[in-house]
Every structure is written in C-alpha cells, then in structure tokens.
N, C-alpha and C positions, 0 to 999 in steps of 0.2 A: 955255655948255654944259660947259666944262671944269671950272668950279668952282661947281657947283650948291649954293646956300646951304642949301636944305632938300630933301634927296634925296626925301623922301616926296612932296612936292608935284610932283616931276617923275617919279614912279615909275609904271610900267605893268607889269602881270603878264599874260603870255600863257600860258594854261593855269591852271586853278584846281582841281586835284585835292587830294590829301592835303597835299602840300608847300605849295602856294599858300595853302590855307585855314589851315594851321598857322602859317606865317610871318606872314601878314597879321593874324591874330587876336592872336598873341603880340606883334607890334610895334605894334598899333593903327594900322595903315596906312590910316587913314580917307580920306586924300586920294588914295590910289592908284586908278588906273583898271585895269579888268580885262576881258579877253575870253577866253572859252572856247568852243570849237567846239560844245560840247553845248548851248549856248543856241540853236543853229540847228535842233535836232532837237525835234520835237513831244513825244517820249516823255521827254526829259531837260531841256528848256528851263526848265520851271517850277521843278523842283528845284534847278537850277543858279542861277537867279536868287534863290531863297530862301537859298542858300549865300552869295551876295554880300551880301545883307541881314544875315545872321547875323554875318558877318565885319566888316561896316561899311565895305566897300569900294565903289567907284563902278563898278558893272557897266556895260558898254557892249555894244550889240547888234552892233557890227562891230569888226574889228581896227583899221581906219582911225581910228575914233572913240577907241579906247583908246590908240592910239599918238600921236595928234596932239599935238605940242608936248612930248612926253615925252623927257627926257634920259637916263633910266635904265630899262632893260627887263630883267626876269627872265623867261627862257624856261623854263617848268616844264611841258612837255607830256610825253606818253609817248615812250618811246625811238624807236618807229617813226615818230613825227611830228616829231622834232627837226629833221631836214634840211628837210622840207617846210615847216615853220613859218618857218625862216630864208629859204627861197626866196620864199615867198608874201608875207612881211611886210617884207623888206628895203627894197623901194621906198617903204614907208610911214613909214620912220624919218626923223626930223629929222637934218640933218647933224651928225655928231659924237656922236650918241647912243651910249651904251654898251649893247651887247646881251650880257647875261650868260647864257651857255648853261649851265644847271644840270642838263641832262639826262644820263642815264646811257647814253652812246653811245661807240662806238669812236673812237680818235684820228683815223682817216681821215674818219669822219663829221663830226667837229668841224671838221677842216680844210676839208672841203667847204662846211660851213655858214659858216665864216669868210670864204671866198671870196665868197659871196653878200652877206654883210653889209658887208664892206669895199668891194666894188664899188659899193655904193649910197651910200658916203660916211659910213657909221657905223663904230663901233669894236667889234670882236668880242672877247669874253673867254671863255676856257675855265674853267668852274667845276665842281669835283667835290664832290658832297655825300657825305661819308665815313661817315655813320651814319644810322640811321632818324631821321626828323624828329620823330617822336613816341616818346618824351617829350622829346627834346633841345630841340626848338623852335629858338629863335635861338642856342642854345649848340651846335648841331650843327657839327662841324668842316667847314670849307670850304677846299679847295685851289684856288688861282687861278694860271693861267698865260696867257702871251700878251704881246704888246708893250704892251698897255694894262692889264696886271695891277695896277700900282700905283694907277692911277686907280680901278679897280674895287674894290680892297681898301679904299680910303678911303671909297668910296660905300657898300659893304656894311657896314663898321663904323658908318657914320653911320645906317644903317637899323636898327641894333641887334644885328647879328650879333656874337657875342662871340669866336669862334674862327676867324679868317680868316688864311690864310698864303699867301704867294706861293711858288711852286715853280719858277719859271723864266719866260723870255720867249718860249717856243715854244708855240703852240697845239697841244694834244694831249698835253702833258706831264702836266697835272693828270688828264686822262681816262685816260691810261695807268696811272697809279697806282691809280685807282678800278677800272678794268677788271681789272687783274691781281689786285688784292685780292679782287674778287668771285669769282674762281675758287675761293678758299677759303671765303669767307663763305657764298655761296649754295650752294656744293658741300656744305658741312657740313650745311646745312639739308636738302638732298636726300638725303644719306646717312643723316641722322637719320630721315627719313620711311621710307626703305627698311628700316632696322634695326628700328624699332618696329613696322612693319607685319608684318614677318616674325616678330618676337618675339610679336606678338599671335596670329598664326596658330598658332605653336608653343606658345602658352600659357606663355611664359617672360618676359613683359615686366618684371616686378619684378626677377627674377634678373639679367637682362641689364643693366638700368639700374643696379642696385646694384653690379654688378661694375665699372662705369665710374666710379662715385663718387656721393656723396650729392647732388650738384647736378644730376645728369643727368635726373631726372624733370622738374624745372622747366625745364631747358634744352630737353628734347625737346618739352615742352608749348609753349614759346615758338617754337621752330623750326617746328612744325606750324602754329601760329597765323599766322606770317608767310606761310607758303605758301598756306594756305587763303584768307587775305584778299588777299594781293598776288601770288599765284603767276603769274597771267597777265602782270602787269607785270614780274615778275622774269624770266620766261621771255624776254620781249622784250629785257630788258637782257642776259641771258646770250647771246642771239643776237649782240649787239654784242661781248660778251666773246670769243665764238668767232672773230669777224672780227679782233679784236685779236690773238689768239693766232696765227691764220693769217698775219697780216701780219708777225709776228715769227718765222715759221718753226717754230712750235710746234703740233703736232697737238692739237686740242681734244677729245681722246678722252673725258676725264672730264666736260668741260663739256657735251658733247652729251647725256650722261646726265642732267646737272643740268637742262638745258632740258626734257627729256621729263618728268621727275618734277615740276618746278615747274609746268609747264603742266597736267599732269593734275590736280594738287590744286587749282590755281586755277580750272580749268574746272568744278569741282563747283558753284561759285557758291552754296554752302550756308551761308556764314558760318562762324564759328569758335566752337563751343560751349566753355563753360568746362571746364577740366580735361582732362588727357591721356586718361583713360578715355573721356570723352564724345567726344573727337575721334576716337579709335580706333574707337569704336562707329559713328560717322558713316561713316568710311572703309570699315569692314568691311561695314556694311549696304549701302552704295552698290555696293561690289564693283569699282569702277573700278580701284583700285590693286592688286587682287589678281590681275589677269591676268598 
C-alpha cells in the first residue's frame, strides 16, 4: 500500500461532480473506480452513469464496491457531505489507504473527518484545491498538509497533477489557507454581482465598469457566470469559511453577505447566458436579486 506502482490502478473517486469529471478525463484515469450518491436516485442515476462512461472510469453502484482494494481515494463531494462521507466510508477502506480530502471545508471539519479515517486504519490527507478546476484541470494548484502529506504528494504527482505542494504536517493547515483566501475570492464575486445589479437598475453599467478599468466588463461577466453556475456550491463552501473565521475569533460579517448573494444567484438554476448584458437581463427579469 505504501508504494503503489501504478496509482491509477489503485485509485477510487468518491463523488463525481465537476472536479471528478474534469480530473478523470484529463488524466485518462480509465482504471479508476467511482461512486457518487446520485446513482442512487432515480432522477439522476442514468445521467450520472452516462458521465462515468463519457469519462472512461469504472462506475460502481455502491461505495463498498468502489473502495474495495483501493489504496488511494480522492474525496470530491460537496462541502456539506465531506464529513458524512468520511464517517460512512471509513470502515470500507483497506488498511493504510490514503484518503485525500479535496473538499472545500473548514479546518475543524477536516480534523473531524481525519479522526474517522485514522480510527479505521487508513491515512487522512488534507488537500486544498486552490483554483477552478476548469480550465486548469490537472494543472490546478493543490496544497497538501497532514502527517501523510509527503506520501499523498507523490501519489498525486503520479496521477498527473502538475502543481502539488506540501504546506505542513498538520491537518487543517491546507484548508485554512483555502478558507481564508475564499473570503476574498468569493467575496469579490458577490460584490461584483451587487455592483452590476445596482448599476443596471440605475442605467450606468458601462460608466461604472469603465471607471474601474478596461478589464472589468470581462471580469464582471466571469464572476456572474461562476455564481449562476456554482452559486449553491459556493454558498456551502462559504458556510465553512464562516465557521473558520469564527474559530479564529473573526466575525464573518462580510462573509455572511457573500453566502446570501451566492445562494440567491445559484438558486435561480437558470444556467449562464453568454455575455454580461444577457446575464443582467436574466437577473432583472427574474427579480430575485432586486429585492
């Protein structure tokens, strides 16, 4: 287990959303086994199985089947499921297996998950994904921490990840960097949405954006796109950011507003039309964000 000659042959993915699909396709992880809870639901099972086929991975109907004999596991679930996944699947892991928790959750959440994994005889690793996986794919920066960080870095590099760095031997350190950074990254997205929505109502979008710089129309378009497509997931992540700030004695005043704004745009579930004006027309027509 400690020196897996071919990491892909021993690889399992728990969760197969945007990150899992992107990584598996980019790395041609055809021997990897995969389980996602959506295969258990009638309304999503068929589509999820089609995603397995498109990515070339080995879909499994149960977590036990996906994890059997696997020495390296990437946990890529939603933030609100990260701890539940560790609790539920820890007993299914082979002894010594590496559980790489790549979910965007608070350091305390990762430490709680580590307790579950280590108690089952496997090895827990805190991994922070530091940029959108699309278009970066396997070049997305990864920060790794925990007592098994060095082993995880070697395995992740062998999978094809190009930018992997150890940041310490304490579980929670990598996620602390990610969480604190998200205050700014997701906060700027939320502030951008608030700004352009107000500018649209006032009829001054072009003037406001040009006053900030030539790049801001494209930046505003991108930020709204991320919120419309991923706002619900980002809101869940920002709930974890709020927990992180509270644990550090910092009031998450701005972060609470970010949670609200991200959730409202994500809840529209209307997709993301091309172009800033079309996005603003969608939001203005819906009216949700004008309250």
